Structure formats: C-alpha cells, structure tokens
TIDREN-631652 format. One record per residue (C-alpha): x, y, z; residue number from 1. Coordinates in steps of 0.5 Angstrom, whole numbers, plus 500, padded with zeros to 3 digits. Each point is the difference from the previous one (the first is absolute). Layout:
<rs>
@X = X; Y = Y; Z = Z; k = NUM
...
</rs>
This chain:
<rs>
@X = 790; Y = 164; Z = 343; k = 1
@X = 495; Y = 494; Z = 499; k = 2
@X = 494; Y = 501; Z = 496; k = 3
@X = 495; Y = 495; Z = 504; k = 4
@X = 493; Y = 502; Z = 501; k = 5
@X = 499; Y = 504; Z = 507; k = 6
@X = 507; Y = 500; Z = 501; k = 7
@X = 503; Y = 505; Z = 505; k = 8
@X = 506; Y = 505; Z = 501; k = 9
@X = 503; Y = 505; Z = 504; k = 10
@X = 505; Y = 505; Z = 496; k = 11
@X = 506; Y = 500; Z = 503; k = 12
@X = 502; Y = 507; Z = 497; k = 13
@X = 507; Y = 502; Z = 504; k = 14
@X = 503; Y = 506; Z = 501; k = 15
@X = 507; Y = 502; Z = 503; k = 16
@X = 501; Y = 501; Z = 507; k = 17
@X = 505; Y = 505; Z = 500; k = 18
@X = 498; Y = 507; Z = 500; k = 19
@X = 504; Y = 506; Z = 496; k = 20
@X = 500; Y = 508; Z = 501; k = 21
@X = 501; Y = 505; Z = 496; k = 22
@X = 501; Y = 507; Z = 502; k = 23
@X = 496; Y = 504; Z = 496; k = 24
@X = 499; Y = 507; Z = 503; k = 25
@X = 505; Y = 503; Z = 504; k = 26
@X = 499; Y = 508; Z = 503; k = 27
@X = 504; Y = 502; Z = 506; k = 28
@X = 496; Y = 507; Z = 498; k = 29
@X = 498; Y = 503; Z = 495; k = 30
@X = 505; Y = 505; Z = 498; k = 31
@X = 499; Y = 497; Z = 493; k = 32
@X = 493; Y = 498; Z = 497; k = 33
@X = 503; Y = 498; Z = 493; k = 34
@X = 497; Y = 493; Z = 501; k = 35
@X = 493; Y = 503; Z = 502; k = 36
@X = 494; Y = 503; Z = 497; k = 37
@X = 496; Y = 505; Z = 504; k = 38
@X = 493; Y = 501; Z = 499; k = 39
@X = 495; Y = 506; Z = 502; k = 40
@X = 502; Y = 504; Z = 506; k = 41
@X = 506; Y = 495; Z = 502; k = 42
@X = 507; Y = 503; Z = 500; k = 43
@X = 507; Y = 500; Z = 502; k = 44
@X = 501; Y = 504; Z = 507; k = 45
@X = 507; Y = 500; Z = 502; k = 46
@X = 502; Y = 493; Z = 501; k = 47
@X = 493; Y = 497; Z = 501; k = 48
@X = 495; Y = 498; Z = 495; k = 49
@X = 494; Y = 505; Z = 502; k = 50
@X = 494; Y = 496; Z = 497; k = 51
@X = 495; Y = 506; Z = 502; k = 52
@X = 502; Y = 507; Z = 503; k = 53
@X = 495; Y = 502; Z = 506; k = 54
@X = 495; Y = 503; Z = 496; k = 55
@X = 493; Y = 499; Z = 499; k = 56
@X = 497; Y = 495; Z = 495; k = 57
@X = 506; Y = 497; Z = 497; k = 58
@X = 503; Y = 493; Z = 497; k = 59
@X = 506; Y = 498; Z = 498; k = 60
@X = 504; Y = 493; Z = 498; k = 61
@X = 507; Y = 498; Z = 498; k = 62
@X = 501; Y = 494; Z = 496; k = 63
@X = 507; Y = 496; Z = 499; k = 64
@X = 501; Y = 501; Z = 492; k = 65
@X = 501; Y = 492; Z = 500; k = 66
@X = 495; Y = 495; Z = 501; k = 67
@X = 502; Y = 495; Z = 506; k = 68
@X = 499; Y = 493; Z = 500; k = 69
@X = 496; Y = 499; Z = 506; k = 70
@X = 495; Y = 494; Z = 499; k = 71
@X = 504; Y = 495; Z = 503; k = 72
@X = 502; Y = 504; Z = 506; k = 73
@X = 503; Y = 507; Z = 503; k = 74
@X = 503; Y = 504; Z = 505; k = 75
@X = 499; Y = 507; Z = 501; k = 76
@X = 503; Y = 505; Z = 505; k = 77
@X = 499; Y = 507; Z = 501; k = 78
@X = 500; Y = 506; Z = 505; k = 79
@X = 495; Y = 505; Z = 500; k = 80
@X = 498; Y = 507; Z = 503; k = 81
@X = 494; Y = 503; Z = 501; k = 82
@X = 501; Y = 508; Z = 502; k = 83
@X = 496; Y = 507; Z = 500; k = 84
@X = 493; Y = 497; Z = 502; k = 85
@X = 494; Y = 505; Z = 499; k = 86
@X = 493; Y = 501; Z = 498; k = 87
@X = 495; Y = 494; Z = 501; k = 88
@X = 502; Y = 495; Z = 505; k = 89
@X = 507; Y = 503; Z = 501; k = 90
@X = 503; Y = 497; Z = 494; k = 91
@X = 497; Y = 495; Z = 495; k = 92
@X = 499; Y = 496; Z = 496; k = 93
@X = 506; Y = 495; Z = 499; k = 94
@X = 504; Y = 497; Z = 496; k = 95
@X = 501; Y = 493; Z = 496; k = 96
@X = 505; Y = 495; Z = 498; k = 97
@X = 497; Y = 497; Z = 493; k = 98
@X = 501; Y = 495; Z = 495; k = 99
@X = 497; Y = 502; Z = 493; k = 100
@X = 499; Y = 498; Z = 493; k = 101
@X = 497; Y = 506; Z = 497; k = 102
@X = 507; Y = 504; Z = 499; k = 103
@X = 505; Y = 505; Z = 502; k = 104
@X = 496; Y = 505; Z = 500; k = 105
@X = 494; Y = 498; Z = 504; k = 106
@X = 497; Y = 504; Z = 505; k = 107
@X = 493; Y = 500; Z = 504; k = 108
@X = 496; Y = 505; Z = 504; k = 109
@X = 501; Y = 504; Z = 506; k = 110
@X = 497; Y = 500; Z = 506; k = 111
@X = 498; Y = 493; Z = 503; k = 112
@X = 502; Y = 497; Z = 494; k = 113
@X = 507; Y = 500; Z = 502; k = 114
@X = 503; Y = 501; Z = 493; k = 115
@X = 498; Y = 494; Z = 497; k = 116
@X = 493; Y = 499; Z = 501; k = 117
@X = 493; Y = 505; Z = 497; k = 118
@X = 499; Y = 506; Z = 504; k = 119
@X = 494; Y = 500; Z = 504; k = 120
@X = 494; Y = 503; Z = 497; k = 121
@X = 499; Y = 506; Z = 504; k = 122
@X = 505; Y = 503; Z = 496; k = 123
@X = 496; Y = 500; Z = 494; k = 124
@X = 503; Y = 497; Z = 495; k = 125
@X = 504; Y = 493; Z = 500; k = 126
@X = 507; Y = 500; Z = 498; k = 127
@X = 503; Y = 493; Z = 497; k = 128
@X = 503; Y = 495; Z = 505; k = 129
@X = 506; Y = 496; Z = 499; k = 130
@X = 497; Y = 493; Z = 496; k = 131
@X = 503; Y = 493; Z = 501; k = 132
@X = 504; Y = 503; Z = 507; k = 133
@X = 500; Y = 497; Z = 507; k = 134
@X = 502; Y = 505; Z = 505; k = 135
@X = 503; Y = 500; Z = 508; k = 136
@X = 496; Y = 506; Z = 502; k = 137
@X = 503; Y = 504; Z = 506; k = 138
@X = 494; Y = 504; Z = 502; k = 139
@X = 500; Y = 506; Z = 505; k = 140
@X = 493; Y = 502; Z = 499; k = 141
@X = 494; Y = 497; Z = 502; k = 142
@X = 494; Y = 501; Z = 495; k = 143
@X = 494; Y = 497; Z = 504; k = 144
@X = 496; Y = 500; Z = 494; k = 145
@X = 505; Y = 494; Z = 497; k = 146
@X = 500; Y = 497; Z = 507; k = 147
@X = 507; Y = 501; Z = 501; k = 148
@X = 502; Y = 497; Z = 506; k = 149
@X = 504; Y = 506; Z = 503; k = 150
@X = 505; Y = 506; Z = 498; k = 151
@X = 506; Y = 495; Z = 501; k = 152
@X = 500; Y = 493; Z = 496; k = 153
@X = 502; Y = 496; Z = 494; k = 154
@X = 496; Y = 497; Z = 495; k = 155
@X = 501; Y = 496; Z = 494; k = 156
@X = 496; Y = 502; Z = 494; k = 157
@X = 499; Y = 498; Z = 493; k = 158
@X = 497; Y = 502; Z = 494; k = 159
@X = 498; Y = 496; Z = 493; k = 160
@X = 497; Y = 502; Z = 494; k = 161
@X = 500; Y = 507; Z = 498; k = 162
@X = 492; Y = 500; Z = 499; k = 163
@X = 499; Y = 497; Z = 507; k = 164
@X = 504; Y = 505; Z = 504; k = 165
@X = 496; Y = 503; Z = 506; k = 166
@X = 501; Y = 504; Z = 506; k = 167
@X = 502; Y = 498; Z = 505; k = 168
@X = 505; Y = 496; Z = 498; k = 169
@X = 499; Y = 492; Z = 502; k = 170
@X = 504; Y = 498; Z = 506; k = 171
@X = 502; Y = 493; Z = 500; k = 172
@X = 503; Y = 501; Z = 508; k = 173
@X = 501; Y = 505; Z = 504; k = 174
@X = 503; Y = 501; Z = 507; k = 175
@X = 495; Y = 504; Z = 506; k = 176
@X = 506; Y = 504; Z = 502; k = 177
@X = 507; Y = 500; Z = 501; k = 178
@X = 505; Y = 500; Z = 505; k = 179
@X = 504; Y = 506; Z = 496; k = 180
@X = 497; Y = 506; Z = 499; k = 181
@X = 501; Y = 502; Z = 493; k = 182
@X = 500; Y = 507; Z = 500; k = 183
@X = 503; Y = 502; Z = 506; k = 184
@X = 505; Y = 503; Z = 496; k = 185
@X = 506; Y = 495; Z = 501; k = 186
@X = 504; Y = 496; Z = 495; k = 187
@X = 497; Y = 493; Z = 500; k = 188
@X = 502; Y = 494; Z = 496; k = 189
@X = 496; Y = 495; Z = 496; k = 190
@X = 501; Y = 493; Z = 498; k = 191
@X = 495; Y = 496; Z = 495; k = 192
@X = 501; Y = 493; Z = 498; k = 193
@X = 497; Y = 496; Z = 495; k = 194
@X = 501; Y = 492; Z = 500; k = 195
@X = 494; Y = 498; Z = 496; k = 196
@X = 495; Y = 500; Z = 501; k = 197
@X = 501; Y = 504; Z = 507; k = 198
@X = 501; Y = 507; Z = 501; k = 199
@X = 503; Y = 503; Z = 506; k = 200
@X = 501; Y = 507; Z = 503; k = 201
@X = 505; Y = 501; Z = 505; k = 202
@X = 501; Y = 507; Z = 504; k = 203
@X = 506; Y = 503; Z = 503; k = 204
@X = 504; Y = 494; Z = 501; k = 205
@X = 494; Y = 496; Z = 503; k = 206
@X = 502; Y = 492; Z = 500; k = 207
@X = 492; Y = 498; Z = 498; k = 208
@X = 496; Y = 503; Z = 495; k = 209
@X = 495; Y = 506; Z = 501; k = 210
@X = 497; Y = 498; Z = 494; k = 211
@X = 499; Y = 493; Z = 496; k = 212
@X = 496; Y = 497; Z = 495; k = 213
@X = 499; Y = 495; Z = 494; k = 214
@X = 501; Y = 505; Z = 494; k = 215
@X = 499; Y = 498; Z = 493; k = 216
@X = 506; Y = 504; Z = 496; k = 217
@X = 497; Y = 497; Z = 493; k = 218
@X = 496; Y = 506; Z = 499; k = 219
@X = 505; Y = 505; Z = 500; k = 220
@X = 506; Y = 496; Z = 496; k = 221
@X = 502; Y = 499; Z = 493; k = 222
@X = 501; Y = 493; Z = 496; k = 223
@X = 507; Y = 500; Z = 503; k = 224
@X = 498; Y = 502; Z = 508; k = 225
@X = 502; Y = 507; Z = 499; k = 226
@X = 496; Y = 506; Z = 502; k = 227
@X = 502; Y = 508; Z = 502; k = 228
@X = 502; Y = 501; Z = 507; k = 229
@X = 499; Y = 507; Z = 504; k = 230
@X = 496; Y = 504; Z = 505; k = 231
@X = 494; Y = 505; Z = 499; k = 232
@X = 498; Y = 505; Z = 505; k = 233
@X = 494; Y = 505; Z = 501; k = 234
@X = 497; Y = 506; Z = 504; k = 235
@X = 493; Y = 503; Z = 500; k = 236
@X = 497; Y = 504; Z = 506; k = 237
@X = 506; Y = 498; Z = 504; k = 238
@X = 507; Y = 500; Z = 497; k = 239
@X = 508; Y = 498; Z = 502; k = 240
@X = 506; Y = 499; Z = 497; k = 241
@X = 500; Y = 493; Z = 498; k = 242
@X = 508; Y = 498; Z = 500; k = 243
@X = 504; Y = 494; Z = 498; k = 244
@X = 507; Y = 500; Z = 502; k = 245
@X = 503; Y = 494; Z = 497; k = 246
@X = 498; Y = 493; Z = 496; k = 247
@X = 502; Y = 494; Z = 499; k = 248
@X = 496; Y = 494; Z = 496; k = 249
@X = 503; Y = 493; Z = 499; k = 250
@X = 497; Y = 495; Z = 496; k = 251
@X = 500; Y = 492; Z = 501; k = 252
@X = 500; Y = 496; Z = 494; k = 253
@X = 496; Y = 494; Z = 503; k = 254
@X = 498; Y = 499; Z = 507; k = 255
@X = 501; Y = 494; Z = 503; k = 256
@X = 495; Y = 501; Z = 506; k = 257
@X = 494; Y = 496; Z = 496; k = 258
@X = 500; Y = 497; Z = 493; k = 259
@X = 498; Y = 506; Z = 496; k = 260
@X = 502; Y = 502; Z = 493; k = 261
@X = 497; Y = 507; Z = 499; k = 262
@X = 504; Y = 503; Z = 494; k = 263
@X = 497; Y = 499; Z = 493; k = 264
@X = 493; Y = 501; Z = 502; k = 265
@X = 496; Y = 501; Z = 494; k = 266
@X = 493; Y = 500; Z = 502; k = 267
@X = 498; Y = 508; Z = 500; k = 268
@X = 495; Y = 500; Z = 506; k = 269
@X = 494; Y = 503; Z = 496; k = 270
@X = 495; Y = 495; Z = 503; k = 271
@X = 502; Y = 499; Z = 507; k = 272
@X = 494; Y = 498; Z = 505; k = 273
@X = 498; Y = 505; Z = 505; k = 274
@X = 501; Y = 499; Z = 507; k = 275
@X = 507; Y = 496; Z = 499; k = 276
@X = 506; Y = 502; Z = 503; k = 277
@X = 504; Y = 497; Z = 495; k = 278
@X = 498; Y = 501; Z = 493; k = 279
@X = 495; Y = 494; Z = 498; k = 280
@X = 498; Y = 499; Z = 493; k = 281
@X = 493; Y = 500; Z = 498; k = 282
@X = 501; Y = 493; Z = 496; k = 283
@X = 505; Y = 496; Z = 498; k = 284
@X = 503; Y = 501; Z = 494; k = 285
@X = 503; Y = 494; Z = 494; k = 286
@X = 503; Y = 503; Z = 494; k = 287
@X = 503; Y = 495; Z = 495; k = 288
@X = 507; Y = 501; Z = 497; k = 289
@X = 505; Y = 497; Z = 495; k = 290
@X = 503; Y = 496; Z = 507; k = 291
@X = 494; Y = 498; Z = 503; k = 292
@X = 496; Y = 505; Z = 505; k = 293
@X = 501; Y = 506; Z = 504; k = 294
@X = 495; Y = 500; Z = 506; k = 295
@X = 498; Y = 504; Z = 505; k = 296
@X = 497; Y = 497; Z = 507; k = 297
@X = 496; Y = 504; Z = 505; k = 298
@X = 502; Y = 498; Z = 507; k = 299
@X = 493; Y = 499; Z = 502; k = 300
@X = 497; Y = 495; Z = 495; k = 301
@X = 501; Y = 493; Z = 503; k = 302
@X = 503; Y = 495; Z = 493; k = 303
@X = 497; Y = 507; Z = 496; k = 304
@X = 504; Y = 499; Z = 493; k = 305
@X = 501; Y = 494; Z = 496; k = 306
@X = 503; Y = 499; Z = 493; k = 307
@X = 498; Y = 493; Z = 495; k = 308
@X = 505; Y = 495; Z = 500; k = 309
@X = 501; Y = 494; Z = 496; k = 310
@X = 503; Y = 493; Z = 503; k = 311
@X = 507; Y = 500; Z = 498; k = 312
@X = 501; Y = 508; Z = 501; k = 313
@X = 504; Y = 502; Z = 506; k = 314
@X = 500; Y = 507; Z = 503; k = 315
@X = 506; Y = 504; Z = 502; k = 316
@X = 499; Y = 507; Z = 505; k = 317
@X = 504; Y = 505; Z = 498; k = 318
@X = 501; Y = 508; Z = 503; k = 319
@X = 495; Y = 499; Z = 506; k = 320
@X = 499; Y = 506; Z = 504; k = 321
@X = 495; Y = 504; Z = 504; k = 322
@X = 498; Y = 500; Z = 508; k = 323
@X = 494; Y = 497; Z = 503; k = 324
@X = 498; Y = 501; Z = 507; k = 325
@X = 495; Y = 495; Z = 504; k = 326
@X = 501; Y = 503; Z = 506; k = 327
@X = 502; Y = 508; Z = 499; k = 328
@X = 499; Y = 501; Z = 507; k = 329
@X = 507; Y = 497; Z = 502; k = 330
@X = 504; Y = 504; Z = 496; k = 331
@X = 505; Y = 495; Z = 498; k = 332
@X = 502; Y = 494; Z = 497; k = 333
@X = 495; Y = 496; Z = 504; k = 334
@X = 494; Y = 503; Z = 496; k = 335
@X = 503; Y = 502; Z = 494; k = 336
@X = 505; Y = 497; Z = 495; k = 337
@X = 502; Y = 500; Z = 492; k = 338
@X = 499; Y = 494; Z = 495; k = 339
@X = 505; Y = 495; Z = 504; k = 340
@X = 496; Y = 501; Z = 506; k = 341
@X = 503; Y = 500; Z = 507; k = 342
@X = 505; Y = 494; Z = 501; k = 343
@X = 496; Y = 496; Z = 505; k = 344
@X = 493; Y = 495; Z = 498; k = 345
@X = 494; Y = 504; Z = 501; k = 346
@X = 497; Y = 495; Z = 505; k = 347
@X = 492; Y = 499; Z = 501; k = 348
@X = 495; Y = 505; Z = 497; k = 349
@X = 504; Y = 502; Z = 493; k = 350
@X = 498; Y = 497; Z = 494; k = 351
@X = 507; Y = 495; Z = 500; k = 352
@X = 502; Y = 499; Z = 507; k = 353
@X = 508; Y = 498; Z = 498; k = 354
@X = 501; Y = 505; Z = 495; k = 355
@X = 503; Y = 507; Z = 503; k = 356
@X = 494; Y = 505; Z = 502; k = 357
@X = 499; Y = 505; Z = 494; k = 358
@X = 504; Y = 496; Z = 495; k = 359
@X = 498; Y = 500; Z = 493; k = 360
@X = 496; Y = 493; Z = 499; k = 361
@X = 497; Y = 496; Z = 494; k = 362
@X = 497; Y = 494; Z = 499; k = 363
@X = 497; Y = 496; Z = 493; k = 364
@X = 493; Y = 498; Z = 500; k = 365
@X = 495; Y = 498; Z = 494; k = 366
@X = 505; Y = 503; Z = 494; k = 367
@X = 502; Y = 507; Z = 504; k = 368
@X = 505; Y = 502; Z = 504; k = 369
@X = 497; Y = 504; Z = 506; k = 370
@X = 505; Y = 505; Z = 504; k = 371
@X = 499; Y = 503; Z = 507; k = 372
@X = 503; Y = 503; Z = 506; k = 373
@X = 501; Y = 496; Z = 506; k = 374
@X = 496; Y = 504; Z = 505; k = 375
@X = 494; Y = 498; Z = 505; k = 376
@X = 495; Y = 496; Z = 496; k = 377
@X = 493; Y = 502; Z = 501; k = 378
@X = 496; Y = 506; Z = 501; k = 379
@X = 506; Y = 504; Z = 502; k = 380
@X = 504; Y = 499; Z = 494; k = 381
@X = 496; Y = 506; Z = 496; k = 382
@X = 503; Y = 505; Z = 506; k = 383
@X = 507; Y = 498; Z = 497; k = 384
@X = 503; Y = 506; Z = 497; k = 385
@X = 506; Y = 501; Z = 494; k = 386
@X = 501; Y = 496; Z = 494; k = 387
@X = 505; Y = 495; Z = 497; k = 388
@X = 502; Y = 502; Z = 493; k = 389
@X = 504; Y = 494; Z = 495; k = 390
@X = 502; Y = 497; Z = 494; k = 391
@X = 498; Y = 493; Z = 498; k = 392
@X = 504; Y = 496; Z = 495; k = 393
@X = 497; Y = 494; Z = 496; k = 394
@X = 504; Y = 495; Z = 499; k = 395
</rs>
C-alpha cells in the first residue's frame, strides 16, 4: 500500500462463501446422560431430561460437557413439555436455552430467575447468577414487578461481569405473547438459529421467527469462539415439571450471510458501554508488539484509532474480526457487518461512499494512519454498536 499523505484505502478482507457444519450434539432422548453435567434439581426422568420437578423453589441446569464452537453460527432444535402445574399462576416459572462461559457446574436462582439469573429480592437472599451468559428464556409466569408482558412469552436475556449482575435479568428483546401456549402440557418444538449477528427463535415449525434480535455472542465465548451450551429452569411459588425430550445442535464454522469472522475474539468484555445491544468498548486500544500493533476499534468512533507511520512504511492488516451494527433495527446484513463490509458500495451518507458499508477502512494523514468503520458519518456515528479487533504488521 502506498505511503502518500492523505491517502485512503478500504481493506478487502475476504471470507469463504461456503458454510460448513458439524453435528456436535445429538440426543434422540435422554436414556443416557453420560455427556451431560446435571446441576441443582436437574435429573434424568425416564427418557426425559427433567430440569426441575413440580415442586416449590427449585432451580436446575444441564450442560453438555464439551464446549461448543458457536460464535460463527449454530442451529439447535429440541422438544419440550411442561406438566403437573400448580401453585401461583397455575404453573411457573419457565426454562431457558443458555450459552455461557462460567463452566459446566453453573446455576442461577429460582423463582423468576429461570435458573440462570439472580433470584428476586423477596426471597431475602441473593443466589448467584450465571456470569457471561445469554439465555433464550421461555417464561411461563407473569412477574408484574419485572414488567413481564405476559405469562406466555420468550425473551433474550444477558448477564455480563459477576459484580454487575442484578435482578431482573436485562432483556435484549422479547415477545409480548405467543401463538403457542407453553404450559398446555403438550409437547412443543423449538428451533434456535444464530447467523451472526442475528439470533432467531422458532416454535412448533413456524416458518417465520417468533423472536429475533441482533446478539453479541462475544460476551459468552472464549478465544476459540466456544461456550458451554445447555438448559436451565426454575420454580417458585408456582411450579411445574420442565422436561426436555430431545436435543440437537449443529455448529456452523463460517456464516456466509454477512462478512463476519467472530472466532478468536480476545477482547474480554470488561469495559463495555451501557445501553448498547452489542458490546461496545469504552475506548480504542492500541497495543505494540513485535510485528507491529494489535488494535481494538469501537464501532461508535469515527476515525477513532491511529498509529504513527513513517513515509516508506506499509501496513498489512491481519486477523480482523468482530461485528459492528450501524442500524441494528434491521436485524441483518443491511445494518450490520464484519470487517470486509457488505459487498456493495455504501453510497451517500457514509464515511466513504465507494467502500462497502461496515468495512474496516483506513487513511494516512500527517504522519499517522487512522482506522474507522465505514458507517454513517456525523452525529449518528456514536450510536453504532460493536467493535473490530485486528493486527497490524508494519513493513
């Protein structure tokens, strides 16, 4: 790349267009549970996995013992059945499909906590929640003090740092209600699909998602893009059997929907800004190393990070990954991207009109090379979510 002052370039970071999948988890039933870690009230019940029995004040969890590579995409399907309802609300409180990075013995509280969150304050003490977790919560009891929309809805909930967990669990998104009645004692099916950065939930074979939202899995995965995967459930003043009848999970190595590589993320999510749907670092990070630099670029900073550059030096970008959304409401490739952008030129209103929307771009000016996301220029830039992380080799 040339070293002329005030030069501009966008970085063509290509990905394979073909997605590959691995069938990582498959249970036709739970006659054998050797590959699972059962915690709390969870137990084998015939050929079913019973997360909690129909008794007051219980929480249980079941985790697949081997961590799964989920950051680049996955699809999970399972069947469930909720029976023997009693107590408050004629059955409570619900169960969750959970991804987490706290370990195969992780367990949250009972009652409205769903087995993954902190128990509410009415119990007089606070149980631990599951840090670094994202839960798809199938809620069957309306806690009005938590502003639950109904006693029959699905929510995406998230927990981060252990010292910042509170009750109720923060919701990324939720449905007001469902066309399916979760606790009608019948068998239901669920399909959870993650195509970065969108997570979608389908019930009983629906062709359209019952719930979908942009989700940042980087808070739950390790540097290899892996996390523990499983289920939690809880009861309180109301109770029911929470049974999982079968389960499969297929991991996708690379998603071709949009240009995102989200494995090998090394930013530890310890300093994310509040009120952002994706983890957005508080500031840019520049770390010097033997080959050059390691940079973390928050998506909300227009030309937000730079390095010194001598006239005859060239800069090579390697291992660029992450997710940035400049229009998260679109929930897909038109408003979110990875470092290579969305393919077509962004057009009017973006920092660089002829580079792809969302692309990692750079320019050299006054002895420094600056980096930015190709987002919408101006005041709206600060509303962007997410970050890019990459290495620079100086030649």
